[in-house]
VEXBA-923105 format. One record per residue (C-alpha): x, y, z. Coordinates in steps of 0.2 Angstrom, whole numbers, plus 5000, padded with zeros to 4 digits. Example, Ala and Ser with C-alpha at 12.3 -4.5 7.8 and 13.67 -1.06 7.14 Angstrom:
<atoms>
5062_4978_5039
5068_4995_5036
</atoms>
This chain:
<atoms>
5567_6118_5046
5563_6102_5039
5550_6095_5027
5546_6080_5017
5538_6076_5000
5530_6059_4998
5528_6051_4981
5521_6034_4979
5521_6029_4960
5510_6014_4954
5515_6004_4939
5505_5991_4929
5501_5978_4941
5492_5978_4957
5504_5979_4972
5504_5985_4990
5509_6001_4999
5513_6001_5017
5506_6014_5029
5505_6013_5048
5488_6012_5055
5489_6017_5074
5471_6014_5076
5474_5995_5072
5484_5991_5088
5498_6000_5080
5504_5986_5069
5511_5989_5052
5496_5986_5040
5495_5986_5021
5483_5995_5010
5480_5988_4992
5477_6000_4978
5475_5997_4959
5492_6000_4950
5485_6011_4936
5499_6023_4933
5495_6034_4948
5507_6047_4955
5504_6054_4973
5514_6069_4978
5514_6076_4995
5524_6091_5003
5528_6094_5021
5532_6109_5032
5521_6121_5024
5511_6131_5021
5526_6142_5014
5530_6155_5001
5530_6142_4987
5513_6133_4991
5504_6143_4977
5518_6139_4964
5518_6120_4969
5499_6120_4968
5498_6128_4951
5511_6115_4945
5501_6101_4951
5485_6107_4944
5493_6112_4927
5498_6093_4926
5480_6088_4929
5482_6082_4947
5482_6086_4965
5494_6084_4979
5494_6081_4998
5501_6094_5010
5507_6090_5027
5506_6106_5036
5514_6114_5052
5503_6125_5063
5515_6138_5070
5517_6149_5055
5509_6165_5047
5503_6158_5031
5486_6152_5036
5477_6159_5021
5487_6146_5011
5479_6132_5021
5462_6136_5015
5468_6140_4997
5476_6122_4996
5460_6114_5002
5449_6124_4991
5459_6119_4976
5456_6101_4980
5473_6096_4987
5473_6085_5003
5479_6093_5019
5486_6083_5033
5495_6086_5050
5514_6088_5052
5512_6094_5070
5512_6112_5077
5530_6116_5079
5540_6103_5070
5547_6096_5086
5555_6079_5087
5540_6069_5094
5550_6054_5099
5558_6065_5113
5542_6072_5120
5530_6065_5133
5512_6059_5130
5505_6076_5134
5517_6086_5124
5514_6074_5108
5496_6076_5111
5498_6095_5111
5508_6095_5095
5495_6086_5086
5479_6093_5094
5485_6111_5091
5487_6109_5072
5471_6099_5070
5462_6113_5079
5470_6126_5067
5465_6116_5052
5447_6114_5058
5446_6133_5061
5454_6138_5045
5447_6125_5033
5434_6116_5042
5442_6099_5042
5450_6087_5054
5464_6077_5045
5464_6058_5046
5483_6057_5042
5499_6064_5050
5517_6063_5047
5530_6065_5062
5544_6077_5059
5560_6069_5054
5551_6053_5053
5554_6050_5071
5540_6040_5079
5550_6027_5090
5546_6029_5108
5556_6030_5124
5568_6016_5130
5570_6007_5146
5589_6004_5150
5594_5990_5161
5612_5988_5168
5619_5971_5169
5636_5971_5178
5646_5987_5175
5649_5984_5156
5633_5978_5149
5617_5989_5146
5601_5983_5137
5588_5995_5130
5570_5990_5127
5557_6000_5118
5542_6002_5131
5532_6017_5125
5529_6024_5108
5520_6040_5112
5518_6045_5093
5509_6030_5087
5499_6029_5103
5493_6047_5102
5490_6047_5084
5479_6031_5086
5470_6040_5100
5467_6054_5089
5461_6043_5075
5475_6046_5063
5486_6035_5052
5505_6039_5050
5512_6041_5032
5531_6039_5029
5543_6039_5014
5557_6028_5006
5566_6040_4995
5575_6056_4999
5580_6069_4986
5593_6075_4999
5589_6094_4997
5589_6095_5016
5607_6088_5016
5613_6101_5003
5609_6093_4987
5608_6105_4972
5592_6105_4961
5603_6096_4948
5608_6083_4960
5590_6080_4966
5584_6078_4948
5598_6065_4945
5592_6056_4960
5574_6056_4953
5581_6050_4936
5590_6035_4945
5575_6031_4955
5563_6031_4939
5576_6021_4929
5574_6006_4942
5556_6005_4939
5550_6001_4957
5532_5998_4960
5531_6012_4972
5542_6027_4977
5539_6037_4993
5550_6052_4990
5555_6065_5002
5557_6083_4996
5556_6100_5006
5544_6113_5001
5554_6127_5010
5568_6125_4997
5565_6137_4982
5575_6126_4970
5565_6111_4975
5548_6120_4972
5553_6129_4956
5565_6116_4948
5564_6099_4955
5546_6097_4958
5541_6103_4940
5554_6092_4933
5548_6076_4943
5530_6080_4938
5535_6082_4920
5545_6066_4919
5532_6055_4927
5517_6063_4919
5525_6061_4902
5527_6042_4907
5508_6041_4909
5505_6043_4927
5490_6052_4934
5493_6064_4949
5482_6060_4964
5481_6063_4982
5486_6051_4996
5468_6046_4999
5465_6043_4981
5481_6033_4979
5476_6022_4994
5459_6017_4986
5449_6033_4991
5452_6031_5010
5445_6045_5020
5457_6060_5019
5448_6068_5034
5439_6062_5050
5426_6076_5048
5422_6090_5036
5413_6105_5041
5413_6124_5039
5428_6136_5044
5426_6147_5059
5427_6166_5058
5443_6173_5063
5444_6179_5081
5455_6181_5096
5457_6162_5098
5467_6161_5082
5486_6160_5084
5492_6158_5067
</atoms>
């Protein structure tokens, strides 16, 4: 099981953070936000056992986070809990499949099912999604020229096209704390220290909510280090200049036989 933790950090000058906007013909577009010491943290692959603890750590530091959630799990109460606590919830697909290997219909199903679950549980339809493993490149056509030369060309990106059709932007990362690769909490902390020491204008950091060491050691450590430096914890929507977190906001649905989580 894989998940990601996104952390853009703004310093003292205005700069740009790159987010994919499928609705804009799928070109890479830049969102500008004021660099006033903002720290945006997001967590993928939940809801999980540690959602409550992560939420409490963020709130204790005076901020909120963004949670990219899977649909095919049993922790549905945590979805409503996170939303009610003021965190942003977003799509991480239904079953955490590698979307770049799926057909249009399969990708559509992965996105639609988790959106429907969020709408039933929390009453919201997300405006942002993150593809599992960061895989959003589409299929390739292969042309054989003579017996020893093959050329491959991208011809279809189902992920960006389906996301665009469903009105969602795609959020990625640029830093990995390597917990999914076996890094210990101490090693992940060291990676954070090294990243912070470089003083980049932004950090999009990848962590995994499903690792206890990350939830109970690495995340509090990172929050403390950055908050002590004067950063304000905000959601992805707030970090991008109060961009809409949701396509629609309504009331949750009563639990019935149509619920599968």
